[in-house]
N, C-alpha and C positions, 0 to 999 in steps of 0.2 A: 857817174857810175850808175848803170842800169840796175834797178831793183829786181831781184830774183823772186818771181811769184811761183808758188807751188800749188799742188792740188788743194792744200788747206785753205789758201787764199780764195780760190775759186768756189769751193764749197761754202765758205763764209759769205761770199757775194750772193750766191744762189739763195741761201737761206735768208739773207737780209731782204732780198726781193720778195720771197715768199711771205715773210713776216709782215712786211709793209702791205702786200696785197691782201692778206687775210684781215689785217686791221682795217683797211679801207672798206672791205666787204662786211665789216662788223662781225667777223668770226673770231673765235677764240684761238690764240696762238700757242697755247701751252704745249700741245702735242708737237707742233712744228719745231719749237725751240728745243724740246727734249731730243727729237730725232736729229736735229742739227748738232747738238752737243755730242750725242752718241757717234755720229759719223765723223766729226772732227777728231774725237778721241780714237776711233777705230783706225782711221787713215794714218794718224800720227804714230800710234803705238803698235798697231797690228795685232793687238791683244783684245779678245772679246771680254775677258774679265776686267781688264783695265778700263775698257770703254764703258762698261756698265757701272763700275765704281766711279768713273769720271762724272756721271750724271749726278750721283749723290754728292760728290766732292764739290761740284760746281754750285749746287744748292747751298752747301755750307759756306762757300766763299761769298756767294751773293748775300746771304743773310748776315754774315759778318760785316760786309761792306755797308749794308743798309741799316745795321742795328741802331746807330745813333739817330737816324731819321725815324725809325720805328718807335724808338723810346720817346722822342720829343713829341711825336704825334699822339702817342698813347697817353702820355702825362697831361698834355694840353686838353685832350678830350675828357680825361678824368676830372681835371679841374673845372672844365666847362660844365660838366654834369652837375657838380655840387653847386656851382654858381646858378644854374638853372633851377635846380630843386629848391634852393634856398630863397630864390627870388631876387638875388643880388644882380643878376644879369639884366633884369627889367629896369632896375634903377640906373645901372651903368649906361645902358644904351639910350636912355631918355633924352639926353642932350643932343646926341647924334640924330635921333629920330626927327627932331624938329628941323634939322638942316637938310638931311637926305630924304627928300619927299617923293622922288620918282626914280624909275630905273636908270634914266640917263645920268642924273646926278650921282646915283649910287655907283655906277660903273666908273665914271671919271674921277670922282672924289677918292674912292677906294684905290684906284689905280695910281693916282698921283701921290697919295700919301704912302702907298707901298713903295713907289719908286724912290721917294726921298729917303725913307728909312733904310731901304736896301742899299742905297749909295754909301751909307756909313757902316752898316753892319752885315751886309750881304742878305740875300733873300730869305733863307730858311728861318733864321730867328725872327725876321720881320713878319713872315706868314704867321708864326706862332703868336706874336704880339698882337697882330691886327685881327686875325680870323675870329677869335673867340668873341671880340667886342663888336666888330662891324658886320659880321655875317648876319646876325638876326635883324639888324637895322636894314640892311640891303634887301633881305627877304620880305620884310614888311613894306618896303618901298616898291615892291613888285619886280625886283631883279632876281631871276632864277639863281639857284645855287651855282649852276654851271657858269653863269655870267660873272658871279663873284670870283670864282676860281680863275676864270679867263682873265679878268682884270688884274688880280694879284700876280698871276703867272707871267703875263706879257710885260707888265710894267716892272716887276721885280726880277725874275729870272731872265727876262729878255733885255729890256732897256738898261736897267741899272747894272746888271752883271756884265753885259757885253761891253759897256763902256768902262766900268770900274774906275771912274775918275778919281775917287777919293782914296780907296785902299790901294789901288794901282798894282794889284798882284798880276792881273792879266797883261797889261801893257808892259810890265817888267819882264815877264817871260817872253813875250813876242819880240820886244825891243832887243833883249839880249841875244836872241836867236838871229835876229836880222842885223845885229851890230850897229844899231842906231839908238840914240837917247830915248828914254821913256817919254820925255816931253814931246818928241817928234811923233811918236805913236799916238799919244793923246790928242795932239793938235790935228793930226790927220783923221782920227776917228770921230771927231765931233760932228762934222757934217754927215758922215755915214750913220752914226748912231741916231742922229735926229731924223734922217730920212727913213731908216729902218723902223724906228719907233713910231713916227707919225703914220706912215703907210700901213704898218701892220696893225696898230691899235684901231685906226679908223676902219680898215677893212673888217677886222674882227667885230667891231661894234655894229657896223652896217649889216653884216651877215647875222649877227645875234638878234638885232631888232627885226630883221626880215623874218627870221624863223619864229620869233615870238609872235609876230603878227599873223603868221600862217598857222600858228598852233603847233609847230613842230617841237617847241620847247615850252613847257608849261611854266607860267610865272607864279602860280599860287604856292607850290611846294607845301601843300597842306599838311601832309604827314610830318615833314621835317620841321615846319614851323611849330606844329603842335608839340613835338618833342622838345623843341627849344624853349617853349613858353610855359610849359606845365611846371608850376612851382608849388611848393608845400609851405605851410605856415610854420616855418622852423625858426625864423628870426623876427624880431620887432622891426618896425620901420626905421628906427634909429640905428639899429645894428646894420641893417641893409645899407643905409646911407654911409655909415662909417666905412664898411668894407668896399663900397662902391668908389670911395675916395682912396682908401688904403691900397687897394690892389693896383690901380694905375700908377700910384706913387712908387710902389715896389718895383714895377717894371720900368718906370722912368729912372729909378736908381740903377737898374741894370744897364740902361742906355748910357748913363753917366760913367758907370764902371767900365763898360765896353770901350768908351772913348778914352778914358784916362789910362786904362791898362792895355789899350790897343789890341783888344781881343777880336778875333774874327773867325769865320767858319765854324769848325767843331767846338772851339773854346767858347764862342759866343752862344752857340746852341746849348752847350752844357750849362752855362750860367742861367739862361732863360728857363731851361728845364728844371734845374735845381730850385729856382725861385717858385716855379709852378708847384713843385712837390710840397714846399713849405706852406704855400697858400692853401693847397688841398688839405693838408693835415690840420692847419689852424681852423679852417672853415668847418671841417668834419667834427672837430672837438667842440666848437662853439655851437654849431647848429644841432648836432645830435647828442650833445652832452655825454651821458653815461654810455651811450652806444657809439660814441665817436671813434673809438679804436677799431671796432669791427666795421663801421661804415667807411672809414678811410681805406681799409683793405678792399672793401667791396667796390668802391669807386675806382681804385687802381685796377682791379680785375676787369671791370667794365671797359676801362681805357685800353688795357692790353688786348682784350677780346676784339675791340674795334680795330686796333692797330694791326693785328695779325690777320684779321678778316680782310682788311683793305690791301695789305701787302701780299697775301697769299697768291693771288693770280699773277703778281708782278715778279715774284722770285724766279720762275723759270726763264722769262724773257731777259731779266737782268743777268742771270747765270750765263745765258748764251752770249750776250753782248760783252760781258766782262772777258770772254775768251778772246775778244779782239784786241785786248790791251795786255797789261802785265799779268792778268789772271790766267792766261794760257799756260805760262811756265809753272805757276803755282798749282794749277788744277791738273793739267795733263802732263807737263814735263817739258824739258828742253828739246823740242823736236822741230822748231823753226830754223831757218837758215841762220848761220852765225852772224850775218850782217843785218838780221831782222831787227826792226824797232817795234815789233808788234804787228799783228795782221792789218789793222786799220791804218796805221802809219805807213806800212809797206804799200798798201793800195794807193794812199795819197801820194807817196813819192813816185810810184809807177805812173800815176796820172800826170804828174808834173814833168816826168821825163819823156812823155810820149806826145807832147803837143808842141806846135811851132810857137815862136815867140813874137807876138805883137801885143800892144797894150790892151786891146780888147780881149784877146785870148788869154792873156795873163790874168785879167780880172775874173773872167769866167772860171779859169783854172783854180785860182785862189778860193773862189766860192765853193767849187767842187771839193777841193782839198779840205776846207773847213768843215763842209757838210759830212764828208767821209770820216774824218777823224773825230767828229762829234758823235759818231754812232756808238761810241763806248759809253756814252751817258754822263761823262764828267764835264765835257766842254773845255777842260783845261789841258787834258793829256796831249792833245794834238796841236796846240797853238804854237809850241816851239817849232814843230815841223813847218807850220804855216809861215812863221817868221823866216826860217831858213830858205824856204822856196821863194818867198817874197824878195829876199836879198838877191838870189840868183836871177830872178826875172827882172828885178829893177836894174841890176848891172847890165843885163843883156839888152834891155830896151832903152837904157840911158837915163833912168830916173823913175820916180813913183814908188820907191821902196816902202816909204812910210805908209802911203795909201794902200798898197797891196798888203802890207803887214796888218794894218787895221781891218781891212776887209776880211782876211782870213780869220782874225781873232773874233770879229763880230759874228761871222757865219758859224764858226765852231761852237761858240757859246750859245747862240740862239738855237742851234740844232741839239747840241748835247748838254748844254747847261740847264735845261729844264723846260723847253717849250714843245719839243716833239718826241723825245724819247720817254716812254711812259713812266719808268721808275724815277726819272730825274724830276718829273713834275708832280710827284706824289704829295709833297708837303701841302701844296695848295689844294689838290684834289681831295686829300684826306680831311683837311680842316673843313672843307665845304661839303663833305660827304657825297662826292660824285666820283664816277669811274675815271681813273687816270687815262684809260684807253679812250674814253669818250672825249676827255679834255684834249688829248693828243690829236684826235680826229678833228676836233673843233679848231685847233690851232693850225692844222696843216695848210689849208688854203691861204689864210692871212699871212702866215710866215713865208710861204713860197712866193706870194706876191711881193712881200717886203724885200725878200732877198733878190728877186729879179730887178726891182726898181733900184735897190741899193747898188747892185752890181753895175747897172747902167750909169748911175751917178759916178761911181768910182772910175769908170772908163774916162769920163770927162775931167776928172781930178788928177789922173796920173800924169 
């Protein structure tokens, strides 16, 4: 069945191109996103009042969807502030500082540790667990904050999440849609995940080192390092050592609880966030004594100020891209065709229906579908469509369904799960105090190279 594309679909495509173009040119996209939201609402409803209201409603929807991420970042930053002020942070990072002595070691060690933890608990909680401890170590070793964010992002939201070998939420969705066992999807995805991971991370590292050498990225981060290392004489050395051991143990117990209770995603993030709140309160009371109650509130305020400052520029672009998925009906109303699966999924289905069927074109098409459906920023919303299309293509060309399914899954998650869509990669960007838009630009070329090579490899595996 041919997918019906309306004016809403084409408006969405035009504004996606504009947003990407403005981001590449390092220009702000807020105005473009707001105009896009307004035009989509105006064409859908035909009402000027509803269109203006749609802008505000889209912001509310975006904030609601992003709230858990805003909270965990704010709380972790608040906790990190009291760790820094009390001097505990210096004691905690001392063992790592002896091992991570240069930017190269910092990049690869942080990346690999992030990947391992993310395989078990998904990337967002892993960013929170690692960032506060390893970021100062990496900065002192000479790796820029942008490089730290790059490593955590590519290894966590890229490699670990796209394969999802342990939790298996992604291969379950794609496998069910393609009517093949989860094991087949995982087996087919292993060489593709390895190819994508190796090519992308090596490309990113080479480009990072080149720009550091040319002075395009400063490695000193003087202001940020100073903020992270300024401590006050609030605790004795013994108290600092005690908390330097106590805090990692508390988060290690979280890891154990996550494993035993099989928590993931939002539940995992909530446990890590709650633990951080308790640590913040305990440290505030011990370090500031009689002023502990007031100081704990002050730290939380600082954290929330940081969180909303970071997320402020992202909310308009998130609001626009959420209109590509289920957000459209909730924000604007039921104005899409009855057979519509959401704007981005419709575009992906239309692409699949408009191409001839050979294994090479099938691979390119699944990459395209994965990239298109990943534009909503979740990475997971479109992978069922990728599985369905992979089944159709695999049947038509006489095999390769599992490989095509894995390729669509990997592409959708790399694009939408957190390496190219700005609000999806905010956890790593916020923890490292870098612009999510700059991180997205930094990821664009390596991820594109990786997807191209992975698609070619898939052609030979089909």
